[in-house]
N, C-alpha and C positions, 0 to 999 in steps of 0.2 A: 504493500500500500504506500510506503514511503517513496518508493521509486515512481509510482504514479503521480504523487503530489509533486515530486521533483520535476518530472517531465512537464506537468501542467505549468509549474512555476517558470521554468526556463522558457517555455513557449510563450507565456504571457509577457515575458520580458524581451522577447524578440530573439531568443537563442534557440538553437536546435539541441538535440539530446546530447551532443558532444561539447556543448558550451560555446559553439560557434554562432556568430550572428546570422540570423536569417536574412534573406534578400530584403524583406520588408524593413527590417531594422537598418540594414545598410543604406537603403533608399532614404529612410527617415533621417539618418545621420547626415547624408549628403544634402538633402533638402534644407536642413537647418543651417548649412554653411553657404547656401546659394543666395545671391541677390535676386530681386524680382526679375531683372533683365536676363540673368543666367537661366532662371526657370523658364521664362518665355522662350529663350533661345532653344531649349529642348523641343519646343513646339513648332520649330521652323524647319522646313525642308526645301532645298534648292535642287535644281537640275545641274548636271555637269555641262560642259561647254561644247562638246563635240557632237553630241547626239541628243536631240530633244524629241519628246513624245507629246508635245503640246505647244501652244503659242508661247515662245520664249521671250523673256524680257530681262535676261540676266546681264549684269555688269560684273564680269569675272573678277576684276580687281576688288570690288566691294565685297563680293562673296568670300573670297579668300581671306580678306581682312576680318570679316565677321566670324569666320570659322576660328581664327586665332583668338578672337575675343570671347569665344564661348557662346556666340549668338546663333549657332546653327546646330540642330540636333541630328539631322539626317541629310544625305545626298542621294539623289537617284541619277541613273544614267552615268554612273562612274563605275567602271569594271576593269578587271585585270589586277593581278597581284601587285604589280608595280604601281599602277595608278591609284588603287585604293590605299596603298601604304603611304603614298605622298600626301593624300588628303588627310589620312589619320594622323600623320606627323604634324600637320598644321593644327588639328584639334588638340593635340597634346601640348601645344604652346599656350593653351588657355589656362586661366588661373587654377581651375579645379581639374584640368586634364580629363574631361569627360569625353569618351570616344564617340565617334560618329556611327550611325547605322547607314549601311549602303543598300539601297533598294533598286530593283530592276524589274521590268516587265518580262518575267520568265513565264511565258504563256503556254507554249506547247513544245517545250524543249529548250535547251540552251545551245551548247555546241552541237549536239545531235538534235536535229529538229524532227519532231514526230508529226503525225497528221494534225491538221487544224482541229480544234477542240470538238466542233460539231461532228467531224469525221470520227474522232475517237469515241464519241458517244454512240456512233453507229455500230461500234463493236459490241456494245452492251456487255463488255467484259471488264468488271471492276478490278480484277487482279492485274490485267494489263495496264489499265489506266493508272492504278496506284504505282506500279513499277515504273511507268514512264516518268512520273513525277519524282520518284526516288532517284532515277538517273539524272533528271533535270536538276534536282537539288544538289546532287553530288558534283555535277559539272559546274553549276553556278557558284557553289560555295568555294570550289577550287579557284575560281576567278575573283574571289574576294567579296562575293555577294552575300549579304545576310538575310535578305528579305525579298520576296516576290510579291507582285501585285496580282495575285491569282490565288484561288480559282474565281472566275466569274460564275456565280450561281444564279444569275438572272434567268427567270423563266421568260421565254420569248415565243410569241405566237404569230409574229409578223415577219416573214422572210424579207420584206423590203428593208428592214433594219439591218444595217451592215454588220452589227456586232453579234448577230446570231452565230457567226462562225466561232466566236470566243466562248460560247456556252454549251449547254447540253440539251437544248431543244425546248419543247413546249410543255413537258410533263413535270409536275411537281415531285412526284415520287421518284422517277428516274433521275431528275436533276439533283435531288437531295442525295441519293445514293452515290452518284458520281462525284458530287462535291465533297462528300466525306472521304471518298477514296483518294481524291486529289490532296486533301489536307493531310491524310495519313502519309501519303507519298512525300510531300514536301517536308513535313516536320519529323518524319522518321521515328526514331526511338526517343526523341525529345530534343527540345532546344538546348544548345550547348554542345551537342555532338557536331563534329566538323563537317559531317555530310548532311546536316539538317539546316533548312532555312525557314524563316518565319513566313507563314502563309497569310493571305489576306482575302477575306470573303468580300466580294464586291458584286454589284454596286448597290449600296444600301439606300434606297430600295425601290423596286418596281421599275427600274430603268428599261427593262425589256418590254414594257407596255407603253412606250412613247407613242403619242397620238400620230397616226399616219405612218408609223415605222420610221419617222424622221429623227435622226440622232439629236440628243440633247433636248428633245421636245417635252411638253407637259405630259403629266399622267393624271388622269381623272377617273377615279373608281371609288366604289364603296369600301369602307373599312373592312367589311366582311370578306370581300374579294381579295383585298390586300392581305389579310391575315390567312386566308385559306389557300390561296394560290401562290403568292409571291414571297411571303415571309418564311414559310417552313424551311427552305434550304438554309436560310440565315440562322434561324433558331437552332437547327441541328448543328451548324458550324460552330456557333457559340458554345453549345453543350459539349462539342468535341474538342474544345480548347484551341480553336484557331487563334493565332497570335494577334491578328489585327482585323479591322473592318475598314472599308473605304466607302465614303459617301458616293451617291450617284449625282449626276448633273441636274436631273429633272426636278421639277416641283411635284409634290403629291397633294392633289386637291388644293392647290394654291400656296402651299408652303414648301420652299426649296428644301430638298432632303438634307442639305448641309446645315440647315438651321431648324430642322424638324424635331421639336422636342418630343413629340409622341413616339417616333421610332427610335430616337437616340437615348433620351433620358428615361422616358416612361417604360419602353419595352426593353431595349438592349441593355442599358446599364441598371435599369430598375427591375422589372419583372423577370428578366432573363439572368440578372446578376452577372453580367459580363465583366471580366477583369482585365481584358486586353485594352488596346487603345484604338481610336478611330482617326484615320487620316482623310483629309479632303481629297477629292479628285483634283486633277491639275487645274488650279485657278478657280475652283468652284466657290470658294469663299468670296473672292472679289466679284465673281460673276453674279452674285445676288443683287448687285447694283443694276446690272442689265435686266435681271428678272423684274426689277421694280419693287423689290422687297426690302432693299436697304438704300438709303440716299447716298452713301459714300462708303469707302473702305472701313472707316471707323465704326459705323453702325453695323456693317457686315461682320466685322470681327467680333463685336459685342454679341450679336445674335448667334453667331456660330459657336462661341465658347459657352454661352449660356445654354444652348441646346445640347452640347455634348461633343462637339468636334474638337479633338485633342491636338492634331497636327495640321498645320497649314502648308499644303503643297503648292508652292509657286504662286501664291497670291500676294505675297509681301504685305499682308495685312496685320498679322499677329505682332511681329516685332515692332512695327511702326505704330500700332494703335493700342495694343493691350496695356502697356505701362500707363498711358494716359487714362484709360478706362478704369484701371484699378485705383489710381490716385483720385479720380473723380467720384469714386464710390459706385460706379455703374457695374463693375464686375468684382465679385467677392474673391479675394486672394486665394481662398480655399479651392476655388475652381481651377486656378492656375496650378496650385500644388497637386491637385488630383490628376490633372492632365500630365504634368511633368512626371509624377510618380509612375503612372501607367507606362510611360515611355522608358524611364530609367529601369524599371523592373525588367523589361525585355532586354535591355543592354546587359544587365547583370545575368539574366538567364542565358544569354548567348555567350557568356564568359568574357565579354569585351573589357571589363574592368581588370580581370586577371591578366589578359594579354590582348591589347587592342589590335594586334597584327596577326592573330591566330588564324584568320581566314585568308590572309594575304601570303600565300605560299607559292613561290615560283615552281617548286618541285611538284606539288599537287596539281598546279595548273598544267604543267607539261604532261603529266600522266593522263589528264582528262581531255587533252586537246584533240587527240585522234584515237579514241578508245574503240577498238574493233568490236568488243562485246556489246557496247552500246549501239553501235551501228547494226549489228546483227539483230538485236532486239527491235530497233527501229524498222528494219525490213519486215520482221514478223508482224509488228503492230500495224504497219501500213496495210499489209495484205488482209489483216483481220478487220480493218475499217471499211473496206470496199463493200458496196451493196450491189448485188445483182438484181436489176429491175426487170429484165426480160431475157429470155433465152429460148424463144419459141421453136426454133429449128435446130436446137442443140448444136449451134456453131461452136460454142464453148464447152469444154476447154479445147484450145487449138492443139494440133499435133506439132511437136517441135521439128518434125520433118516436112512440114508444109513447104512446097517448092518456092513460092514467091509471096512475100507479104509486103503490102504497101502501108506505111504509116503516114497519114495525111492530117494536117491541121496545125494551128498556130502554136500548140504547146508541145510538139513532139521532141524538140531539141532544147526546150527551156531548161535552165539550170537553177539559178537562185529563186525563180518563180515557184519552184516546187516547195519552197519554205511555206508559202501562204503568208497571209498578213500576220502581224504581231509576232515576228520572229527576230532573232538576234542575228545581225549581219556580220559576216567575217570576210576578210579580204580574199580568202582562197575559196569562197563559195563556188565559183565557176569550175574549179578543178575537183572539188570533193563531192559535189551533189550528183547523184546518178540520174541522168535524163531517161525519159521513156524510151527513146531510140536505143540508148546503150543497154538498158535493161532487157529489152526484147531481143536485141542483137546477141547478147550474151547467152540467151537460152535457146536460140534457134540452132539447129544442126549446122555444121560448117558448110554443108552442101546447099543450104537454103539461102535465098537472096532476100534481103530487106531493103526495100526502096523507100524513099522519103520525098514528100513534097509539102511545103508549108501550106499552100492553098490560099491562105488569106491571113491578115493580121487579126488580132483579137477584137479590135474595137475601131475599125474605120470602114469606109465604103469601097476600098480598093479591090477590084475583081481581076486585076491583071494576072494573078497567079492561078486563076481557075483552070485555064487550058492545060497547064503543066500538070496540075493535080489530077485532072480527068485522064490524061494520057498515062500517068503513073498508075492510076487505079486499073485501067484496062490491061496492064501488064501483070496484074497480081491475081493470085488465087483467092486471097482474102484481103479485105481492106480494114485497117484499124483507124477509125476517125477519132481524133483527140480535140474536142471542142469544150466550150464552157465560158467561164469568165476569168479575166486576168486576176492574178493573185492579189493585186491591190484594188480590186473592184468590190471586195467585201472586207469589212473591218470597221474600225472607228472612223466616223465621218464619211462612210461609204454607203449611205442609204441610197436606194435606187427605186424609182417609181416604175421602171420597166425592168423586170427580171427575166426576160427572154434571153436567148443567146445574143450577145452584142455583135455589132457590125454586120457583116455579110456571112456569118458562119452558117446559119440555117440554109441560105441560098447555096453555099458550097456543098452542104450535105445533100441537098436535093439534086444537084448536078452529079455528084458521085453516085447517088442511088440510081440514076438513070442508066448507069453502065450495067446494072444487073448483077454486079459482083456482091458476094456475101459481105456484109458490113458489121463490124463490131464497133459500137459507139461508146467511147469513154467520155464522161462528163467531168471536167475539172471545175470545182467551185467551192466556195466557202459557205454556201447557203442553198436552200432549195431553189431551183430555177423552174421556169415555165418552158416546156419544150414539147407542146402537144403534138406538133407534126411528127417529130421524131418518135415520140411515144406511140403514135398510131401507125407509123410506117416502117420503123426500123425494128426488126425482130430481136436484136441482141443489144442490150444496153447495160453498161456498168457505170455506177456513180463512184468516181474515184477521188472526189474532194481535191485537196492539196495534201500530199502525203509526207512531205519532208525530205530529209537528206537521202533516204534510200528509196525515193518514190519510184524510180524506174524499175528497180528490182522487185519491189512489192507488187507493182502492176503486172510485171511479167510472170511472177509466181502464180497469180490468179489466172492470167490469160492462158497459161499452158498447163494449168491444173495441178501444179505443185501444192497449191493451197486451194481448197474448195471454199468459195466465199460463203460467209455466214452472217454478214452484217445486216442490220435492220434499221429502218429510218427512225431517227429520234425526233423528226418533225414531219408534219403532214405536208405533202407536195400539192399545191393548188393547180387547178386547170388554167386559171388566168388570174391576174391581179385583182379583178373584180370580186373574187371570192374572199379575199383577205380581209380580216383574219379568219382562217379556217383551221380548226383543230378538233381532235377526236372527242375530247371530253366536254363538249358543249352542253348547255341546258336544252331540254325540250321546250316546245311552245304549246300554246293552246290549240294551235292548228299545224301540227307537224306534217311534213310531206311524207306520204306513205310509200311513194315510189317516184321514179324520175320522169313519168309520163303525165301523171295527173297533177298539174300545177295551178289548178283553179282554186283560189281562196285558201291557199295553204302557204306556209312559210317557205317559199321557194323563189328562184329566179325564173322568169318566163323564157329566158334564152339560154339557160345553162343548168346542168345537173348540179345538185347540192353536193354530191359525193366528190371527194378530191380525186386527183389523178392517181396518186399513190398514197395510201393511208399510213398513219403513224404505226410503227412497228413492222412495216412491210419489208420483206427481203427474201429473195429466192436462193436456191442452192443448185449445184450441179446434180444433186440427188433429189429424191422426193421423200417427204415425211408424211406419215399417216397418223392421225390422232384417233384414239378409240378408248372405249371403256372408261369414260370419265365417271368417277365415283366420289360421293360425299359421305363423310362419316355420319352425318345426320341431316335430315331435312327440317327438323323442328328442334330449335335450341332455345336455351333460356339463360339469361344472366351472363356470367363470365366463363361460359363454356368455350372450348376451342373447336373450330371447324377444320377438319382435314379434307383436303381436296387432292385427288390423285388422277392421273391420266396416263395412258400408255402412248408412247410415241415410237413408231416403227420407221426405220429407214428401209424403204421399199425400192430404192434406186440402185445405181451401179457404183456409187462412190461413198466412201466414208465421209461424214460431214458433221458440222455443228448446227444445232437448232436452238433458237431462243424461244423457250416456252413461256407464254405470257398469261398472267392471271388478272382478270378485270372483275369489278363488281358494279352493280347498280342498285342504289337505294330507291325503291320504286315510289315511296311516298314519304314526305318529310315536312317539317314546319317551314322549311324553305326549299325551293326546287333544287334538285340534285342533278349532277351530270348524267348523261345517258350511259357513260362508262367511266370507270376510274381504274387506272393501273394500280394494283396492290401487291404485285410480286412478279418476278421473272427468274428464270434459271437457264443458263446457257449450258447445254449438254452435248457431248461428243458421242455420236452413235455410229457404229460400224455398219456397213451395208449388210442387210439381212437381220440386223439386231433390233430388239425392242427394249426401250428403257421406260421405267415407271417414274414419273416426276410427281413429287408431292409438295403441296403448299399447305400452310396453316393460316387461319384467320382468327383473330380475337376481337372483342368489342373495341379495342384500341384502334383497329383498322377501319372501324365504321364511324369514327368520330368526325364531326364537322362543326363549323361555326354557324350559329344562327344569327338572326338579325340584331341580337343584342350582344353579339360577340361571345356568347357562351359556347364553350367547346365541349361537346358531348355527343352521344349517339342516341338514336331512337330505335325502339323495337319495331318490327314490322317485316314486310316481305323484301327480299333481296334476290337479284339475279346474280348467279356465280358463273363466270365465263372464262374458259381456257382456250387458247388457240395460238396460231402462228403469227397473227397480227391483230390490230384492233378491230378489223372487220370480219375476219375469218375465225370464228370462235364457236365452241360448243357451249350450250347454256343449260343450267339447271336452277330451279327456284327453291328458296328456303324461306322459312318463317323463323325469325329470331326475336324472341320476346325479351324485354328488359327485366 
């Protein structure tokens, strides 16, 4: 008992069981020595001078001087062991020698680039996603990086919004599971390990619901919708111990997220008891002036700190205005202390006070510069992210001994474009990235011939290369067309009103189709595109996204059957922009359309089917899977019982393959209307040809909970449809009655 009292006593005094000071005590001691300006300095983040990820207004001389004065807490866009060491040396000239945090947008890989995030989500493979972030953290930390501005866990239902490429799609459940996998990957066994970096859940919140799919635009929705659809990934991230949060640019119902007390103080730091810190997005504090929410930077700084924004990224508002606001009594010094404490805690957790240079190792950087094991994994991950949309005539997989292959399209010999948007550029990208041409060439037999014609550019009206492309196609036994959108056509500030193939690409495809040659169409993109003519007329289509460093090899592995594609769409693909937003888990109406022919006085378009071109969860394989014997452990349940669902999945085709088995439910009647379907589980299983696997899911009342109009989170008893299938449309259904 005395030992228990001793442990409680030393804990209360801020010591651990060995008599050492805890991090909280160390931070308290440090704060007691800091001036107001030094505390505010911890809340300041500037960008480096060579590479900017937003509108830059830096004066490099002033920034360097402020670092030496202890007026800067973090830098972003500074990387490399030598460069980070130089900046850290400046920080150690300050009075209290408080080290800097170095942040970087490590979004889908660092030195080794992996598929764009939406493409990764198409793998539905949480282990691969976590491993990719483990590798990214290992590589980035070797270059001196402490902190990544990822994962983006925004739910997005509008493919016109360019940043869909950075997230996991339209579904809250899938997005949450993937977000947690990414956090585990980045933070590894815990902060302080040399291969772990701080993760950042962004953008808080509802950024993916920007009106019209236009980046930085307003968000207008009910609090119920906000809590049910857009906040769960963030709540899960907070509970999982994500190191930081980042504000979103948008306003939510008229209040900019950067100064939104409801989401920052009431929910995040209040109800969720989040102990990490919140960083603004680039300039979002100062941008509240343009919002019309603050009259100047001083008022913007006041509103941001009062709401709970801890660090100012590139607004230049906190250091300039917070000292005056504190002296005027408009900002309580305790708020400054709290924000500084949250940031200092992370610096202690990262071990930077013990050794400020511990992440700046030239040796570790060299080891991770060209890591072949990482590249090997990137190749595997790329192939697992590809989605087979059509294979009507079984053109795929191709034989490696096919006599003549023609690769036609603007992306066949691209190098750095394979990175996709939000990637880290290196000077040797053109030499180390595998092109599609190279990947295909490497796998064809030596006796085979690979022809190439660009055909057109990605985004102009030049048809002068059509004739050469047609003649090239005529010489081939099979034509591989590589079309889509340029790598910089999706991403931040890349919203598009027209998401068809850009330029004259579709016209080129039509000309090649006239040759009568078998065509395999590969679509390179960071978002769902509209390609109705191709979808209706080309029998073989692969959605290849932008796959990263090993793109060419990943693509060739699928084309020639080394890998059987098993990807599934994480977003609904519309027929046309007029359908947007279109997503699988919509509400029903009082006049639902029963079919696509009777459109009279029902919720339907008179000139277009309601159904999407390709539904959420859709994706084919070179083999065939048959679902049978769906069984429920009970059809009548009560209270906290558990429902077990099982289904047999048989591989009836000619190839071994992976299938993503998906579980959906529908709450038929509720105090508020419920979606027609909700994803509640999935399992990716490998099934050999001729084999049958039994896949089992469990549901509890926790899976049935929802927010009502008063924001009560609970479940109601009643009837539910339980659905299992290969995508959100192709399911088997059984009904249960679950009483509360």
